[in-house]
Every structure is written in C-alpha cells, then in structure tokens.
C-alpha positions in Angstrom: 63.1 135.7 -104.5 62.0 133.0 -102.7 65.2 131.6 -102.8 67.0 134.5 -101.8 64.3 135.0 -98.8 65.4 132.0 -98.1 69.2 132.6 -98.5 68.5 135.7 -95.9 66.8 133.1 -93.3 69.2 130.4 -93.3 67.0 129.6 -90.0 64.0 129.1 -91.3 61.8 127.4 -94.6 59.7 129.6 -96.2 57.1 128.5 -99.0 54.7 130.1 -100.8 51.0 128.5 -101.2 49.7 130.4 -104.2 45.8 130.3 -105.0 44.9 131.4 -108.9 41.9 132.7 -110.5 40.7 133.9 -114.1 40.6 138.1 -114.0 37.0 137.8 -113.7 37.0 135.8 -110.6 40.1 137.2 -108.8 38.8 140.4 -107.3 35.5 138.8 -105.9 38.3 135.9 -104.6 40.3 137.8 -102.5 37.4 140.4 -101.7 35.8 137.3 -99.8 38.7 135.6 -98.5 40.2 139.2 -96.7 36.4 140.3 -95.6 36.1 136.8 -93.9 39.5 137.2 -91.7 41.1 135.0 -93.7 44.9 135.0 -93.5 47.1 135.9 -96.5 50.5 137.4 -96.5 50.3 138.9 -100.3 48.2 139.7 -103.2 47.7 140.7 -106.8 45.6 143.2 -107.6 44.4 145.0 -110.5 46.0 148.9 -110.2 41.8 149.8 -110.4 40.9 147.9 -107.3 43.5 149.1 -104.6 41.6 152.1 -103.5 38.5 149.4 -103.1 40.3 147.3 -101.5 42.2 149.9 -99.5 39.0 151.9 -98.6 37.8 148.9 -96.8 40.5 148.3 -94.7 41.6 145.3 -96.2 45.0 146.3 -96.9 48.0 147.0 -95.0 49.8 150.7 -94.6 52.9 150.7 -96.5 54.3 154.3 -96.5 56.4 153.8 -93.7 58.1 150.3 -95.7 58.3 152.3 -98.9 59.9 155.5 -96.9 62.4 152.7 -95.4 62.9 150.6 -98.6 64.3 154.4 -100.2 63.4 153.4 -103.4 60.0 155.2 -104.1 62.5 157.9 -106.1 63.3 155.1 -108.9 59.5 154.8 -109.2 57.5 157.0 -112.4 55.5 159.1 -111.1 52.4 157.7 -112.6 53.1 154.4 -111.0 53.8 156.1 -107.6 50.7 157.6 -108.1 48.6 154.8 -108.8 50.1 152.9 -105.7 48.5 155.7 -103.4 44.9 156.0 -102.2 44.0 159.1 -100.0 47.7 160.0 -99.7 48.7 156.5 -98.2 50.8 154.0 -99.9 48.8 150.3 -100.2 50.7 148.8 -102.7 53.9 148.3 -105.2 53.3 148.4 -108.6 55.6 146.0 -110.2 55.3 146.1 -113.9 53.3 147.8 -116.1 52.0 148.6 -119.5 51.0 151.5 -122.4 49.3 151.7 -125.4 50.6 153.0 -128.4 50.3 152.7 -132.3 51.1 149.6 -134.0 51.2 149.1 -137.8 51.9 146.7 -140.8 54.5 148.2 -142.7 54.4 146.3 -145.9 50.5 147.3 -145.9 51.2 151.0 -145.1 53.8 151.1 -147.9 51.4 149.2 -150.3 48.6 151.6 -149.8 50.7 154.7 -150.4 49.9 155.8 -146.5 53.3 157.4 -144.7 53.3 156.4 -140.8 54.2 160.1 -140.1 50.5 161.2 -141.1 49.1 158.8 -138.1 50.0 160.8 -136.0 47.7 164.0 -135.7 43.7 163.2 -135.7 43.4 164.4 -139.2 45.8 162.7 -140.4 45.4 159.6 -138.7 41.1 159.4 -140.1 42.6 160.6 -144.0 45.0 157.4 -143.4 42.4 154.9 -142.4 39.8 156.3 -145.8 43.0 155.6 -147.5 43.6 152.2 -146.3 40.2 151.2 -146.7 39.7 152.1 -150.0 42.9 150.0 -151.1 42.1 147.2 -149.2 38.8 147.3 -149.6 39.0 143.9 -152.3 41.4 141.8 -150.0 38.7 139.9 -148.2 41.4 138.9 -145.5 41.6 142.6 -144.5 38.5 143.8 -142.1 39.6 147.7 -142.7 42.5 149.8 -142.6 42.2 151.2 -139.0 41.4 149.3 -135.4 38.7 151.1 -133.4 38.1 149.7 -130.3 33.9 148.8 -129.8 34.6 146.1 -126.7 34.2 146.5 -123.1 37.4 148.4 -122.6 36.6 151.3 -125.0 36.8 154.1 -122.3 40.4 152.8 -122.0 41.1 153.8 -125.3 39.1 157.3 -125.1 41.0 158.7 -122.0 44.2 159.4 -123.7 42.2 161.7 -126.2 40.7 163.1 -123.0 43.5 163.5 -121.2 45.9 164.8 -123.8 43.3 167.7 -124.0 43.8 168.9 -120.5 40.6 166.9 -119.1 40.1 164.6 -116.3 37.6 161.8 -115.6 37.2 162.9 -111.9 37.4 166.2 -110.0 37.7 166.4 -106.4 34.1 168.9 -105.2 33.1 170.1 -102.1 29.3 168.9 -100.9 28.9 165.6 -100.5 26.0 164.6 -98.9 28.2 161.8 -96.7 31.8 162.6 -97.3 31.9 166.2 -97.7 34.7 166.7 -100.4 34.6 163.7 -102.8 35.0 163.0 -106.4 32.6 164.4 -109.0 32.4 163.0 -112.6 34.1 166.0 -114.9 34.6 163.5 -118.1 31.6 165.8 -119.7 33.6 168.7 -120.2 34.2 170.6 -122.9 37.8 168.8 -123.2 35.6 165.8 -122.9 33.0 166.4 -125.6 36.1 167.5 -128.3 37.9 163.9 -127.6 34.5 162.4 -128.4 34.2 164.1 -131.1 37.3 162.2 -132.5 35.6 159.2 -132.3 32.8 160.1 -134.2 34.7 161.1 -136.7 36.4 158.3 -137.2 32.6 156.4 -137.2 31.7 159.6 -139.9 34.6 158.2 -142.0 33.5 154.9 -142.4 35.8 153.3 -139.6 34.0 150.2 -138.1 33.8 149.8 -134.2 35.4 146.1 -133.6 33.4 144.5 -130.8 36.1 141.3 -130.5 38.2 141.6 -127.1 41.1 139.3 -129.1 41.9 142.5 -131.0 46.1 141.2 -131.1 44.9 138.4 -132.2 43.4 140.2 -135.6 46.5 142.1 -135.5 48.9 139.4 -135.3 46.6 137.8 -138.5 46.9 140.9 -141.2 43.1 141.5 -140.3 43.8 144.9 -139.8 46.9 147.7 -140.8 47.1 149.9 -137.8 45.8 149.2 -134.1 46.1 151.1 -131.0 46.8 148.4 -128.7 48.9 147.2 -125.4 52.8 146.7 -125.1 52.2 143.2 -124.7 51.6 143.0 -128.8 54.8 141.5 -129.1 53.7 138.8 -126.8 51.3 137.5 -129.3 54.0 137.1 -132.4 56.5 133.7 -132.1 58.8 134.6 -129.5 61.8 133.6 -132.5 60.0 136.2 -134.3 61.0 138.8 -131.8 64.3 139.4 -132.9 63.3 140.9 -136.6 59.9 141.9 -135.6 61.3 145.4 -136.0 61.7 144.7 -139.7 58.0 143.7 -140.4 56.1 145.8 -137.8 56.3 149.3 -137.0 55.4 151.1 -133.6 54.7 154.4 -132.7 54.7 155.9 -129.3 51.9 158.3 -129.5 47.9 158.0 -129.4 47.0 160.2 -132.3 46.8 164.3 -131.4 44.5 167.4 -132.4 47.5 168.8 -133.9 51.9 168.3 -133.1 52.0 171.0 -130.4 49.7 168.7 -128.8 51.5 166.2 -126.0 50.1 162.8 -126.8 48.8 160.8 -123.4 48.3 156.6 -122.8 46.8 154.6 -120.7 48.8 152.5 -118.2 47.9 149.1 -116.5 49.4 146.7 -114.5 49.5 144.7 -111.2 50.4 145.7 -107.7 51.5 143.5 -105.3 49.6 144.4 -101.5 49.7 143.1 -97.8 46.6 142.0 -96.7 45.7 143.6 -93.4 45.2 139.3 -92.4 48.8 138.8 -92.9 50.3 137.1 -90.0 53.7 137.2 -91.5 53.7 140.6 -92.7 57.6 141.5 -92.1 57.9 138.3 -94.7 55.7 139.4 -97.0 57.4 143.1 -97.2 60.9 141.4 -97.4 59.5 139.0 -100.6 57.7 141.8 -101.8 61.2 144.1 -102.0 63.4 141.0 -103.1 60.9 140.7 -106.1 61.5 144.5 -107.3 65.6 144.1 -107.2 66.2 145.0 -110.8 68.3 141.7 -111.3 65.1 139.5 -110.1 62.8 141.4 -112.1 64.9 142.1 -114.9 64.7 138.8 -116.6 61.2 138.5 -115.7 60.3 141.4 -117.7 62.6 140.2 -120.5 60.8 137.1 -120.5 57.4 138.1 -120.9 57.9 141.8 -122.5 56.6 143.7 -119.8 57.5 147.4 -118.7 59.4 148.5 -116.0 57.8 151.2 -113.2 61.2 151.6 -112.1 63.5 154.0 -113.9 66.7 151.9 -113.1 65.0 149.6 -115.5 63.3 151.6 -117.7 66.3 153.8 -118.9 69.6 152.7 -116.6 72.0 150.0 -116.8 70.0 147.4 -116.1 67.8 148.2 -118.9 70.2 147.1 -121.2 69.3 143.1 -121.4 65.7 144.9 -122.4 66.4 146.8 -124.9 68.3 144.3 -126.9 65.7 141.4 -126.2 62.4 143.2 -125.9 60.8 145.0 -129.3 60.5 148.6 -129.2 61.1 149.0 -125.4 62.8 152.2 -125.9 60.3 153.6 -127.7 57.4 152.3 -125.1 59.3 153.2 -122.0 59.6 156.6 -123.5 55.5 157.0 -123.5 55.8 155.9 -119.7 56.1 160.1 -118.8 52.9 160.6 -120.7 50.6 157.7 -118.7 48.3 158.1 -116.4 46.7 155.5 -114.9 42.6 154.9 -113.7 40.8 156.4 -110.6 42.0 153.5 -108.1 38.2 154.0 -106.0 35.4 151.4 -105.0 33.1 153.0 -107.5 34.9 153.2 -111.1 34.0 150.4 -112.8 30.5 151.7 -113.0 32.0 154.9 -113.7 33.6 153.3 -116.7 30.3 151.1 -117.6 28.7 154.7 -118.0 31.1 155.9 -120.4 30.9 152.8 -122.1 27.2 153.3 -122.9 28.3 156.5 -124.1 30.4 155.6 -126.6 28.4 153.1 -127.8 25.7 155.5 -128.2 28.4 157.7 -130.4 29.1 155.2 -132.4 25.3 153.9 -133.3 24.4 157.2 -134.1 21.8 157.5 -131.1 23.2 160.3 -129.3 25.7 163.0 -129.8 29.3 163.7 -128.3 28.0 165.7 -125.6 24.5 164.1 -124.8 26.0 161.4 -124.2 28.5 162.2 -121.6 25.7 164.6 -120.1 24.1 161.2 -119.5 26.8 159.4 -118.5 27.9 161.9 -116.1 24.2 162.0 -114.7 24.7 158.0 -113.8 28.0 158.4 -112.7 26.7 160.9 -110.0 24.1 158.8 -109.0 26.5 155.8 -108.4 29.2 158.6 -106.7 26.7 158.8 -104.0 25.8 163.0 -104.5 22.1 162.3 -105.3 
C-alpha cells in the first residue's frame, strides 16, 4: 500500500515509521502518546477500544471521508457498526474474525458422535458426555468438549445471550451526568437462560479450562470439539492447509437452544484510525483506503487466514483466491451476518470483568446463574456511573 501511495505521489518520498507493542501494552502506549499531543498519523486499535479513544477526543472524525470514499455499502453491517461511536465513524475495520465449532472428524467417528448433534444445546451436552466416556482411558485427551474458563469467557457467552435476543447493554434515560447513557441489561431473562446453558455443561461434568492457548490444545488433540476462532487454521502448519478439511471439521454455528433459533457469534478485529494529532491526515486516509483495496488486502488475508470486512472479498470475484486457499473460508464468512461486536466504550473492560467473575461463580457453584448476573449487573451499574 505504501508503494502504491508513493506511485500516486511521485514528487514525494513517503515513509512509515512503525512502533510495535505487545497487546497488553498497546492501548496504554497509544493513549499516553496521543494524550501528550505526540504527532501520530495512523493507529491500529482493537475494536473495543475505539469508543474510548473517540470519547476522549483523540481521533479524527472520518464520517465525511467514508461518504466520499463511496465503499461504505460494501462493508458488512456488523463491521460498519463497529467502526462507529456516537453516530460518527472513527475507524476502518479492515479484517475480522468469527467463532465457530471445530472438531476432529476421526475422534467423533470413533466415539460414534454425529457432528450434526452438536448444533443444539441438548445435543452438544449429550455428545460431550458420550465423548468423555469414550476417551476416559485416553490420557492424551483432557475431555471431549472444551469449555472456556479463561479471562475471555464472556466472549464465548455473548453469542448465547444474543441468539436469545438479549443485549449486554441498553440505552436508558436518567443518568446522573450524561442524561441518556448505557445501562447493563445482561441479567435479563435471556441472560439467565444463556448462563443456565453454561451451568448445564458444568452439571454434565464438563470442566472449564483456564489455559489461554486453547488453539494449541486442540491442535494437539487434547479436545475433540472446541468453540474457537476463525484463526484456528493458522495454528496448523501451512503445508497442511490443502488437506486440513479432510481431518478437521468446522460447523458455522454456536450451539442453539433449538433448531428454529438462529445462531450468533462474536466478532473481533483491528481498526485503523487517524489521531487528531496527525500532521499528515490526508495521506494517512489515502494509505488506509489503499490498504483496503481488494487487490492489496486480499493477498494479506490469504497469507494469514483472516476474514474480510468487505463483501467484495467475502463473496465477490475477489474472494476466489481466499476460497481456494483458506480452509472453510466460505463457511466462516457465512457467520459474519450473524456476528456482533462488543460494546465500544471506555467502561467495557470493567463490565467484561464483572461478567467474567459471574461466570466463574456459576462454574464453581458459589452462585446461581440469576444471582451471578445480578451481582455483575450491580457492579456494572457503578462502573457506568449510575450511582
């Protein structure tokens, strides 16, 4: 993209100076630099940070740029929504991911489990019990079905909440300082029911796993079924990609209460934004849009197996190389319309931690789903400034 930008400006010699940080450092590093007024032209932000950065006045309003760009309609709705804060566009969500169901075909076949049975809540739990019983003597298998017990377990719970029609937050009037503001709504009847499905798994003997490197455990065949991200193929050797679908199955769904309930999934990913301190904002926007051009972004997605946020790359003519090289590309893309993003707001990390604590209470049996969610809601009410 930089080469193309220089070709468009033969009178200039445009260079990029990169600063790279670990994930844990990135947010604070960017906030610190921008808060001090340091000139930075482009930043890459996790989707959940966009609202915080925009709310603090650190980002450039890109709404007019998007309208002039003319390709807003090519973005999947969920990815466009995740680029907006307070009805203003602040970033371009370049690539994304989804979560779906991965399984080892031979392990299910050996245990006599039909992959189709995994699609419903009851079938999923019954299959887990059957797999545990079958592999009980196999020391290399931790358990049949993986259940996330790590810090990001809210991410794996949200799809159950959403598929039932529940929401993490809702707008409510009467905030002490903001008038209309977000209020936690995840302790609704839909929230309780979705949390009860987690308890149903615990009651069936499925043990939550605290390890963060879940992809490695699946690749090592420590679990036969795992709800995991679209980045899963990247944990297999690249030379195995052409034949991976013969060994590993993928179902584009989270388990649903019944077959009439549409599935849901959570989407993450990174967005490019232009800080208000940028001294080259026009060039920064030009570079951003060049990076988004299918002929430039497509090979990048193909190399790393990420999913597109543009229909042109997901379903159009530019998608063909991706379909031919990335395992289960079409199936993963089919989940994007069912995808949702996490709230983009300053208080979200605290809210997620409260939900995580509630999930842990359900896991260890110290609270019922309803009580755990009520406790998490009370904490989140405080975090959002309602009392």
